[in-house]
KENUMAR-913992 format. One record per residue: x, y, z of N, C-alpha, C in turn. Coordinates in pm, 1 decimal. Layout:
<pt><n_x>X</n_x><n_y>Y</n_y><n_z>Z</n_z><ca_x>X</ca_x><ca_y>Y</ca_y><ca_z>Z</ca_z><c_x>X</c_x><c_y>Y</c_y><c_z>Z</c_z></pt>
...
***
This chain:
<pt><n_x>93.3</n_x><n_y>-82.4</n_y><n_z>22.2</n_z><ca_x>25.3</ca_x><ca_y>27.1</ca_y><ca_z>-18.2</ca_z><c_x>85.0</c_x><c_y>129.5</c_y><c_z>12.2</c_z></pt>
<pt><n_x>179.1</n_x><n_y>102.8</n_y><n_z>36.8</n_z><ca_x>289.5</ca_x><ca_y>206.4</ca_y><ca_z>10.6</ca_z><c_x>332.5</c_x><c_y>241.7</c_y><c_z>-82.1</c_z></pt>
<pt><n_x>330.6</n_x><n_y>215.1</n_y><n_z>-224.1</n_z><ca_x>327.5</ca_x><ca_y>229.0</ca_y><ca_z>-362.7</ca_z><c_x>230.1</c_x><c_y>311.4</c_y><c_z>-367.4</c_z></pt>
<pt><n_x>130.7</n_x><n_y>320.2</n_y><n_z>-397.6</n_z><ca_x>17.2</ca_x><ca_y>371.4</ca_y><ca_z>-351.2</ca_z><c_x>17.8</c_x><c_y>498.8</c_y><c_z>-335.2</c_z></pt>
<pt><n_x>60.7</n_x><n_y>515.2</n_y><n_z>-210.2</n_z><ca_x>52.3</ca_x><ca_y>625.9</ca_y><ca_z>-104.8</ca_z><c_x>138.1</c_x><c_y>732.7</c_y><c_z>-172.2</c_z></pt>
<pt><n_x>265.9</n_x><n_y>647.6</n_y><n_z>-223.7</n_z><ca_x>369.3</ca_x><ca_y>736.0</ca_y><ca_z>-276.2</ca_z><c_x>398.8</c_x><c_y>808.2</c_y><c_z>-398.4</c_z></pt>
<pt><n_x>276.3</n_x><n_y>755.4</n_y><n_z>-496.1</n_z><ca_x>250.1</ca_x><ca_y>780.5</ca_y><ca_z>-638.8</ca_z><c_x>113.5</c_x><c_y>915.5</c_y><c_z>-560.3</c_z></pt>
<pt><n_x>66.4</n_x><n_y>894.6</n_y><n_z>-499.3</n_z><ca_x>-70.0</ca_x><ca_y>981.2</ca_y><ca_z>-494.8</ca_z><c_x>2.2</c_x><c_y>1094.9</c_y><c_z>-452.5</c_z></pt>
<pt><n_x>109.2</n_x><n_y>1116.6</n_y><n_z>-380.8</n_z><ca_x>203.5</ca_x><ca_y>1215.8</ca_y><ca_z>-268.9</ca_z><c_x>227.5</c_x><c_y>1265.6</c_y><c_z>-413.8</c_z></pt>
<pt><n_x>288.4</n_x><n_y>1200.3</n_y><n_z>-507.6</n_z><ca_x>339.0</ca_x><ca_y>1301.9</ca_y><ca_z>-618.8</ca_z><c_x>267.0</c_x><c_y>1328.9</c_y><c_z>-724.1</c_z></pt>
<pt><n_x>171.6</n_x><n_y>1277.5</n_y><n_z>-742.7</n_z><ca_x>45.7</ca_x><ca_y>1361.9</ca_y><ca_z>-786.5</ca_z><c_x>21.7</c_x><c_y>1446.7</c_y><c_z>-729.6</c_z></pt>
<pt><n_x>16.5</n_x><n_y>1467.0</n_y><n_z>-566.4</n_z><ca_x>-69.8</ca_x><ca_y>1585.0</ca_y><ca_z>-568.2</ca_z><c_x>39.7</c_x><c_y>1687.3</c_y><c_z>-584.9</c_z></pt>
<pt><n_x>180.7</n_x><n_y>1638.0</n_y><n_z>-590.6</n_z><ca_x>329.1</ca_x><ca_y>1789.9</ca_y><ca_z>-544.3</ca_z><c_x>333.1</c_x><c_y>1864.1</c_y><c_z>-647.5</c_z></pt>
<pt><n_x>233.1</n_x><n_y>1750.8</n_y><n_z>-801.6</n_z><ca_x>312.4</ca_x><ca_y>1824.4</ca_y><ca_z>-967.7</ca_z><c_x>184.7</c_x><c_y>1935.8</c_y><c_z>-917.8</c_z></pt>
<pt><n_x>251.4</n_x><n_y>2016.0</n_y><n_z>-1078.4</n_z><ca_x>161.2</ca_x><ca_y>2111.1</ca_y><ca_z>-1075.8</ca_z><c_x>88.4</c_x><c_y>2086.2</c_y><c_z>-1182.0</c_z></pt>
<pt><n_x>-33.0</n_x><n_y>2170.0</n_y><n_z>-1193.7</n_z><ca_x>-154.0</ca_x><ca_y>2117.1</ca_y><ca_z>-1338.6</ca_z><c_x>-93.3</c_x><c_y>2143.6</c_y><c_z>-1460.5</c_z></pt>
<pt><n_x>-119.9</n_x><n_y>2060.3</n_y><n_z>-1540.5</n_z><ca_x>-90.3</ca_x><ca_y>2092.5</ca_y><ca_z>-1656.4</ca_z><c_x>-160.7</c_x><c_y>2265.3</c_y><c_z>-1749.4</c_z></pt>
<pt><n_x>-34.8</n_x><n_y>2295.9</n_y><n_z>-1796.7</n_z><ca_x>-56.4</ca_x><ca_y>2479.7</ca_y><ca_z>-1902.4</ca_z><c_x>-0.6</c_x><c_y>2453.3</c_y><c_z>-2037.7</c_z></pt>
<pt><n_x>-42.5</n_x><n_y>2443.0</n_y><n_z>-2118.4</n_z><ca_x>-69.1</ca_x><ca_y>2461.5</ca_y><ca_z>-2254.4</ca_z><c_x>59.1</c_x><c_y>2529.0</c_y><c_z>-2283.8</c_z></pt>
<pt><n_x>149.1</n_x><n_y>2494.7</n_y><n_z>-2364.4</n_z><ca_x>242.0</ca_x><ca_y>2590.0</ca_y><ca_z>-2444.4</ca_z><c_x>199.1</c_x><c_y>2704.6</c_y><c_z>-2562.9</c_z></pt>
<pt><n_x>66.4</n_x><n_y>2683.9</n_y><n_z>-2606.4</n_z><ca_x>16.2</ca_x><ca_y>2819.6</ca_y><ca_z>-2682.9</ca_z><c_x>-117.8</c_x><c_y>2848.9</c_y><c_z>-2609.6</c_z></pt>
<pt><n_x>-165.7</n_x><n_y>2917.9</n_y><n_z>-2579.1</n_z><ca_x>-271.7</ca_x><ca_y>2998.8</ca_y><ca_z>-2485.5</ca_z><c_x>-366.9</c_x><c_y>2975.5</c_y><c_z>-2554.5</c_z></pt>
<pt><n_x>-511.0</n_x><n_y>2933.2</n_y><n_z>-2543.4</n_z><ca_x>-588.4</ca_x><ca_y>2885.1</ca_y><ca_z>-2541.6</ca_z><c_x>-661.5</c_x><c_y>3001.6</c_y><c_z>-2608.6</c_z></pt>
<pt><n_x>-640.1</n_x><n_y>3128.1</n_y><n_z>-2582.2</n_z><ca_x>-685.0</ca_x><ca_y>3245.7</ca_y><ca_z>-2646.5</ca_z><c_x>-662.0</c_x><c_y>3219.9</c_y><c_z>-2815.5</c_z></pt>
<pt><n_x>-550.3</n_x><n_y>3197.3</n_y><n_z>-2823.9</n_z><ca_x>-501.7</ca_x><ca_y>3181.9</ca_y><ca_z>-2967.3</ca_z><c_x>-506.4</c_x><c_y>3117.7</c_y><c_z>-3029.2</c_z></pt>
<pt><n_x>-590.6</n_x><n_y>2999.4</n_y><n_z>-3026.7</n_z><ca_x>-634.9</ca_x><ca_y>2887.8</ca_y><ca_z>-3081.5</ca_z><c_x>-693.8</c_x><c_y>2926.4</c_y><c_z>-3207.7</c_z></pt>
<pt><n_x>-815.9</n_x><n_y>3047.1</n_y><n_z>-3190.6</n_z><ca_x>-905.9</ca_x><ca_y>3026.2</ca_y><ca_z>-3296.6</ca_z><c_x>-842.5</c_x><c_y>3105.4</c_y><c_z>-3395.6</c_z></pt>
<pt><n_x>-709.4</n_x><n_y>3197.3</n_y><n_z>-3384.7</n_z><ca_x>-642.7</ca_x><ca_y>3258.8</ca_y><ca_z>-3509.4</ca_z><c_x>-562.0</c_x><c_y>3171.7</c_y><c_z>-3558.6</c_z></pt>
<pt><n_x>-498.0</n_x><n_y>3048.1</n_y><n_z>-3506.9</n_z><ca_x>-406.5</ca_x><ca_y>3001.6</ca_y><ca_z>-3578.8</ca_z><c_x>-465.0</c_x><c_y>2872.0</c_y><c_z>-3619.8</c_z></pt>
<pt><n_x>-623.4</n_x><n_y>2839.9</n_y><n_z>-3567.0</n_z><ca_x>-649.9</ca_x><ca_y>2738.5</ca_y><ca_z>-3682.3</ca_z><c_x>-714.3</c_x><c_y>2838.0</c_y><c_z>-3812.3</c_z></pt>
<pt><n_x>-734.9</n_x><n_y>2949.6</n_y><n_z>-3792.1</n_z><ca_x>-773.5</ca_x><ca_y>3026.9</ca_y><ca_z>-3919.4</ca_z><c_x>-664.5</c_x><c_y>3009.4</c_y><c_z>-4046.2</c_z></pt>
<pt><n_x>-583.9</n_x><n_y>3039.5</n_y><n_z>-3989.4</n_z><ca_x>-436.3</ca_x><ca_y>3078.4</ca_y><ca_z>-4060.9</ca_z><c_x>-393.3</c_x><c_y>2956.6</c_y><c_z>-4079.3</c_z></pt>
<pt><n_x>-381.5</n_x><n_y>2847.5</n_y><n_z>-3998.0</n_z><ca_x>-367.9</ca_x><ca_y>2702.0</ca_y><ca_z>-4107.0</ca_z><c_x>-438.6</c_x><c_y>2635.8</c_y><c_z>-4161.5</c_z></pt>
<pt><n_x>-618.9</n_x><n_y>2648.7</n_y><n_z>-4159.3</n_z><ca_x>-666.0</ca_x><ca_y>2573.1</ca_y><ca_z>-4227.4</ca_z><c_x>-693.4</c_x><c_y>2715.6</c_y><c_z>-4379.3</c_z></pt>
<pt><n_x>-669.8</n_x><n_y>2847.8</n_y><n_z>-4368.8</n_z><ca_x>-622.1</ca_x><ca_y>2931.2</ca_y><ca_z>-4495.6</ca_z><c_x>-545.0</c_x><c_y>2875.5</c_y><c_z>-4561.3</c_z></pt>
<pt><n_x>-439.2</n_x><n_y>2899.3</n_y><n_z>-4489.9</n_z><ca_x>-317.3</ca_x><ca_y>2842.8</ca_y><ca_z>-4611.6</ca_z><c_x>-363.6</c_x><c_y>2705.6</c_y><c_z>-4654.2</c_z></pt>
<pt><n_x>-441.0</n_x><n_y>2591.9</n_y><n_z>-4639.6</n_z><ca_x>-472.8</ca_x><ca_y>2447.9</ca_y><ca_z>-4675.9</ca_z><c_x>-518.4</c_x><c_y>2493.4</c_y><c_z>-4779.1</c_z></pt>
<pt><n_x>-637.5</n_x><n_y>2596.7</n_y><n_z>-4743.9</n_z><ca_x>-707.8</ca_x><ca_y>2577.2</ca_y><ca_z>-4862.3</ca_z><c_x>-679.7</c_x><c_y>2663.9</c_y><c_z>-5000.5</c_z></pt>
<pt><n_x>-605.5</n_x><n_y>2784.9</n_y><n_z>-4974.0</n_z><ca_x>-502.1</ca_x><ca_y>2836.4</ca_y><ca_z>-5093.1</ca_z><c_x>-385.0</c_x><c_y>2670.3</c_y><c_z>-5125.1</c_z></pt>
<pt><n_x>-323.2</n_x><n_y>2661.0</n_y><n_z>-5033.0</n_z><ca_x>-227.0</ca_x><ca_y>2508.6</ca_y><ca_z>-5111.3</ca_z><c_x>-327.7</c_x><c_y>2390.0</c_y><c_z>-5222.6</c_z></pt>
<pt><n_x>-433.5</n_x><n_y>2385.0</n_y><n_z>-5158.3</n_z><ca_x>-542.6</ca_x><ca_y>2311.6</ca_y><ca_z>-5153.9</ca_z><c_x>-558.3</c_x><c_y>2354.1</c_y><c_z>-5346.6</c_z></pt>
<pt><n_x>-579.2</n_x><n_y>2521.7</n_y><n_z>-5340.6</n_z><ca_x>-593.1</ca_x><ca_y>2591.4</ca_y><ca_z>-5484.1</ca_z><c_x>-490.7</c_x><c_y>2553.4</c_y><c_z>-5586.3</c_z></pt>
<pt><n_x>-395.3</n_x><n_y>2642.5</n_y><n_z>-5535.2</n_z><ca_x>-245.5</ca_x><ca_y>2618.2</ca_y><ca_z>-5553.4</ca_z><c_x>-178.0</c_x><c_y>2435.2</c_y><c_z>-5674.8</c_z></pt>
<pt><n_x>-270.6</n_x><n_y>2353.1</n_y><n_z>-5562.6</n_z><ca_x>-231.9</ca_x><ca_y>2199.8</ca_y><ca_z>-5614.4</ca_z><c_x>-348.7</c_x><c_y>2192.6</c_y><c_z>-5733.6</c_z></pt>
<pt><n_x>-449.5</n_x><n_y>2251.8</n_y><n_z>-5743.9</n_z><ca_x>-516.6</ca_x><ca_y>2234.3</ca_y><ca_z>-5795.0</ca_z><c_x>-471.5</c_x><c_y>2296.6</c_y><c_z>-5967.8</c_z></pt>
<pt><n_x>-410.8</n_x><n_y>2434.4</n_y><n_z>-5989.1</n_z><ca_x>-339.8</ca_x><ca_y>2467.2</ca_y><ca_z>-6102.6</ca_z><c_x>-215.1</c_x><c_y>2446.0</c_y><c_z>-6147.7</c_z></pt>
<pt><n_x>-171.4</n_x><n_y>2310.2</n_y><n_z>-6090.3</n_z><ca_x>-24.5</ca_x><ca_y>2261.6</ca_y><ca_z>-6115.1</ca_z><c_x>-55.2</c_x><c_y>2171.7</c_y><c_z>-6208.9</c_z></pt>
<pt><n_x>87.1</n_x><n_y>2219.9</n_y><n_z>-6372.7</n_z><ca_x>46.1</ca_x><ca_y>2108.3</ca_y><ca_z>-6432.2</ca_z><c_x>105.3</c_x><c_y>1989.9</c_y><c_z>-6402.1</c_z></pt>
<pt><n_x>93.2</n_x><n_y>1859.6</n_y><n_z>-6463.0</n_z><ca_x>84.9</ca_x><ca_y>1726.0</ca_y><ca_z>-6486.6</ca_z><c_x>213.5</c_x><c_y>1684.8</c_y><c_z>-6524.6</c_z></pt>
<pt><n_x>293.2</n_x><n_y>1664.2</n_y><n_z>-6426.2</n_z><ca_x>456.8</ca_x><ca_y>1620.5</ca_y><ca_z>-6453.9</ca_z><c_x>430.7</c_x><c_y>1426.0</c_y><c_z>-6437.0</c_z></pt>
<pt><n_x>616.1</n_x><n_y>1444.7</n_y><n_z>-6477.7</n_z><ca_x>619.5</ca_x><ca_y>1256.6</ca_y><ca_z>-6510.9</ca_z><c_x>671.5</c_x><c_y>1262.8</c_y><c_z>-6349.1</c_z></pt>
<pt><n_x>747.5</n_x><n_y>1335.9</n_y><n_z>-6319.7</n_z><ca_x>760.1</ca_x><ca_y>1293.7</ca_y><ca_z>-6168.5</ca_z><c_x>706.8</c_x><c_y>1418.2</c_y><c_z>-6116.1</c_z></pt>
<pt><n_x>616.3</n_x><n_y>1376.2</n_y><n_z>-6017.0</n_z><ca_x>512.1</ca_x><ca_y>1503.4</ca_y><ca_z>-5913.2</ca_z><c_x>564.6</c_x><c_y>1536.2</c_y><c_z>-5789.8</c_z></pt>
<pt><n_x>719.0</n_x><n_y>1583.1</n_y><n_z>-5820.0</n_z><ca_x>761.9</ca_x><ca_y>1610.5</ca_y><ca_z>-5678.8</ca_z><c_x>695.5</c_x><c_y>1761.8</c_y><c_z>-5624.5</c_z></pt>
<pt><n_x>664.6</n_x><n_y>1792.9</n_y><n_z>-5735.8</n_z><ca_x>619.1</ca_x><ca_y>1966.4</ca_y><ca_z>-5694.9</ca_z><c_x>488.1</c_x><c_y>1892.2</c_y><c_z>-5594.8</c_z></pt>
<pt><n_x>411.9</n_x><n_y>1859.6</n_y><n_z>-5698.6</n_z><ca_x>269.0</ca_x><ca_y>1804.9</ca_y><ca_z>-5619.7</ca_z><c_x>295.4</c_x><c_y>1752.6</c_y><c_z>-5476.1</c_z></pt>
<pt><n_x>347.5</n_x><n_y>1655.9</n_y><n_z>-5486.4</n_z><ca_x>421.0</ca_x><ca_y>1556.5</ca_y><ca_z>-5357.2</ca_z><c_x>440.7</c_x><c_y>1698.5</c_y><c_z>-5276.5</c_z></pt>
<pt><n_x>509.8</n_x><n_y>1737.8</n_y><n_z>-5317.2</n_z><ca_x>582.1</ca_x><ca_y>1877.2</ca_y><ca_z>-5182.4</ca_z><c_x>443.5</c_x><c_y>1979.5</c_y><c_z>-5128.8</c_z></pt>
<pt><n_x>372.6</n_x><n_y>2043.4</n_y><n_z>-5223.3</n_z><ca_x>235.5</ca_x><ca_y>2032.1</ca_y><ca_z>-5195.6</ca_z><c_x>144.1</c_x><c_y>2038.5</c_y><c_z>-5122.1</c_z></pt>
<pt><n_x>74.3</n_x><n_y>1914.2</n_y><n_z>-5201.9</n_z><ca_x>32.7</ca_x><ca_y>1809.0</ca_y><ca_z>-5097.2</ca_z><c_x>58.1</c_x><c_y>1800.5</c_y><c_z>-4977.5</c_z></pt>
<pt><n_x>159.2</n_x><n_y>1746.8</n_y><n_z>-4942.5</n_z><ca_x>216.1</ca_x><ca_y>1676.2</ca_y><ca_z>-4777.1</ca_z><c_x>213.0</c_x><c_y>1848.8</c_y><c_z>-4737.0</c_z></pt>
<pt><n_x>238.6</n_x><n_y>1951.5</n_y><n_z>-4772.9</n_z><ca_x>209.7</ca_x><ca_y>2072.7</ca_y><ca_z>-4695.6</ca_z><c_x>91.9</c_x><c_y>2068.1</c_y><c_z>-4625.3</c_z></pt>
<pt><n_x>-3.9</n_x><n_y>2085.1</n_y><n_z>-4776.7</n_z><ca_x>-136.7</ca_x><ca_y>2100.8</ca_y><ca_z>-4727.0</ca_z><c_x>-170.5</c_x><c_y>2023.5</c_y><c_z>-4611.9</c_z></pt>
<pt><n_x>-175.3</n_x><n_y>1883.2</n_y><n_z>-4671.8</n_z><ca_x>-205.1</ca_x><ca_y>1809.2</ca_y><ca_z>-4556.7</ca_z><c_x>-185.4</c_x><c_y>1803.0</c_y><c_z>-4433.4</c_z></pt>
<pt><n_x>-27.0</n_x><n_y>1845.5</n_y><n_z>-4388.6</n_z><ca_x>38.5</ca_x><ca_y>1858.4</ca_y><ca_z>-4215.5</ca_z><c_x>-63.8</c_x><c_y>1965.8</c_y><c_z>-4178.5</c_z></pt>
<pt><n_x>-63.0</n_x><n_y>2097.0</n_y><n_z>-4239.9</n_z><ca_x>-138.7</ca_x><ca_y>2208.8</ca_y><ca_z>-4201.8</ca_z><c_x>-272.2</c_x><c_y>2199.0</c_y><c_z>-4182.1</c_z></pt>
<pt><n_x>-337.4</n_x><n_y>2139.1</n_y><n_z>-4275.1</n_z><ca_x>-467.8</ca_x><ca_y>2108.6</ca_y><ca_z>-4231.2</ca_z><c_x>-511.0</c_x><c_y>2019.9</c_y><c_z>-4124.1</c_z></pt>
<pt><n_x>-393.2</n_x><n_y>1923.3</n_y><n_z>-4075.1</n_z><ca_x>-415.1</ca_x><ca_y>1834.0</ca_y><ca_z>-3931.8</ca_z><c_x>-399.5</c_x><c_y>1918.3</c_y><c_z>-3844.7</c_z></pt>
<pt><n_x>-328.2</n_x><n_y>2017.2</n_y><n_z>-3817.6</n_z><ca_x>-266.9</ca_x><ca_y>2088.0</ca_y><ca_z>-3730.4</ca_z><c_x>-363.8</c_x><c_y>2167.1</c_y><c_z>-3717.0</c_z></pt>
<pt><n_x>-476.9</n_x><n_y>2205.7</n_y><n_z>-3813.2</n_z><ca_x>-570.9</ca_x><ca_y>2336.3</ca_y><ca_z>-3854.9</ca_z><c_x>-695.5</c_x><c_y>2236.3</c_y><c_z>-3773.1</c_z></pt>
<pt><n_x>-737.1</n_x><n_y>2153.6</n_y><n_z>-3850.0</n_z><ca_x>-869.7</ca_x><ca_y>2057.9</ca_y><ca_z>-3744.6</ca_z><c_x>-817.6</c_x><c_y>2026.8</c_y><c_z>-3617.4</c_z></pt>
<pt><n_x>-710.0</n_x><n_y>2014.2</n_y><n_z>-3589.5</n_z><ca_x>-682.1</ca_x><ca_y>2011.6</ca_y><ca_z>-3435.5</ca_z><c_x>-681.0</c_x><c_y>2132.1</c_y><c_z>-3336.4</c_z></pt>
<pt><n_x>-657.5</n_x><n_y>2224.5</n_y><n_z>-3389.0</n_z><ca_x>-632.1</ca_x><ca_y>2342.2</ca_y><ca_z>-3374.3</ca_z><c_x>-780.8</c_x><c_y>2378.4</c_y><c_z>-3331.7</c_z></pt>
<pt><n_x>-898.7</n_x><n_y>2410.3</n_y><n_z>-3451.5</n_z><ca_x>-1008.1</ca_x><ca_y>2444.7</ca_y><ca_z>-3448.4</ca_z><c_x>-1065.9</c_x><c_y>2341.2</c_y><c_z>-3328.0</c_z></pt>
<pt><n_x>-1066.1</n_x><n_y>2229.8</n_y><n_z>-3370.8</n_z><ca_x>-1147.1</ca_x><ca_y>2136.8</ca_y><ca_z>-3257.2</ca_z><c_x>-1094.1</c_x><c_y>2209.9</c_y><c_z>-3054.6</c_z></pt>
<pt><n_x>-998.4</n_x><n_y>2235.6</n_y><n_z>-3062.9</n_z><ca_x>-934.3</ca_x><ca_y>2282.9</ca_y><ca_z>-2893.7</ca_z><c_x>-1041.3</c_x><c_y>2398.8</c_y><c_z>-2898.1</c_z></pt>
<pt><n_x>-1024.5</n_x><n_y>2473.2</n_y><n_z>-2968.3</n_z><ca_x>-1105.0</ca_x><ca_y>2604.1</ca_y><ca_z>-2955.1</ca_z><c_x>-1232.0</c_x><c_y>2619.0</c_y><c_z>-2950.0</c_z></pt>
<pt><n_x>-1287.9</n_x><n_y>2551.1</n_y><n_z>-2999.6</n_z><ca_x>-1444.9</ca_x><ca_y>2500.8</ca_y><ca_z>-2936.8</ca_z><c_x>-1457.2</c_x><c_y>2405.9</c_y><c_z>-2825.4</c_z></pt>
<pt><n_x>-1337.4</n_x><n_y>2381.6</n_y><n_z>-2756.5</n_z><ca_x>-1350.5</ca_x><ca_y>2295.5</ca_y><ca_z>-2651.0</ca_z><c_x>-1368.1</c_x><c_y>2147.0</c_y><c_z>-2655.3</c_z></pt>
<pt><n_x>-1308.2</n_x><n_y>2125.8</n_y><n_z>-2740.1</n_z><ca_x>-1296.8</ca_x><ca_y>1941.9</ca_y><ca_z>-2796.8</ca_z><c_x>-1117.5</c_x><c_y>1944.0</c_y><c_z>-2789.0</c_z></pt>
<pt><n_x>-1094.3</n_x><n_y>1881.6</n_y><n_z>-2647.2</n_z><ca_x>-960.5</ca_x><ca_y>1924.1</ca_y><ca_z>-2672.6</ca_z><c_x>-925.8</c_x><c_y>1734.2</c_y><c_z>-2694.7</c_z></pt>
<pt><n_x>-867.4</n_x><n_y>1737.6</n_y><n_z>-2808.9</n_z><ca_x>-812.2</ca_x><ca_y>1588.6</ca_y><ca_z>-2836.5</ca_z><c_x>-673.2</c_x><c_y>1599.8</c_y><c_z>-2812.3</c_z></pt>
***
């Protein structure tokens, strides 16, 4: 039982979690990230087709990463902490 008591004491002594990015900035961050995603998606649709799609892959990957972070930021902004 002493293990439980030591873990409980450790739990009570640690400070609460505080996010690195203030929650007040999350809506703006989500708007910027999702706006960049839509801009890159439009740019992707205007790229000419090439034999080796290196530029297409770079643009699509960047848009995908920005979209993923933008959606998570939007969820956190509205109170769905994922």
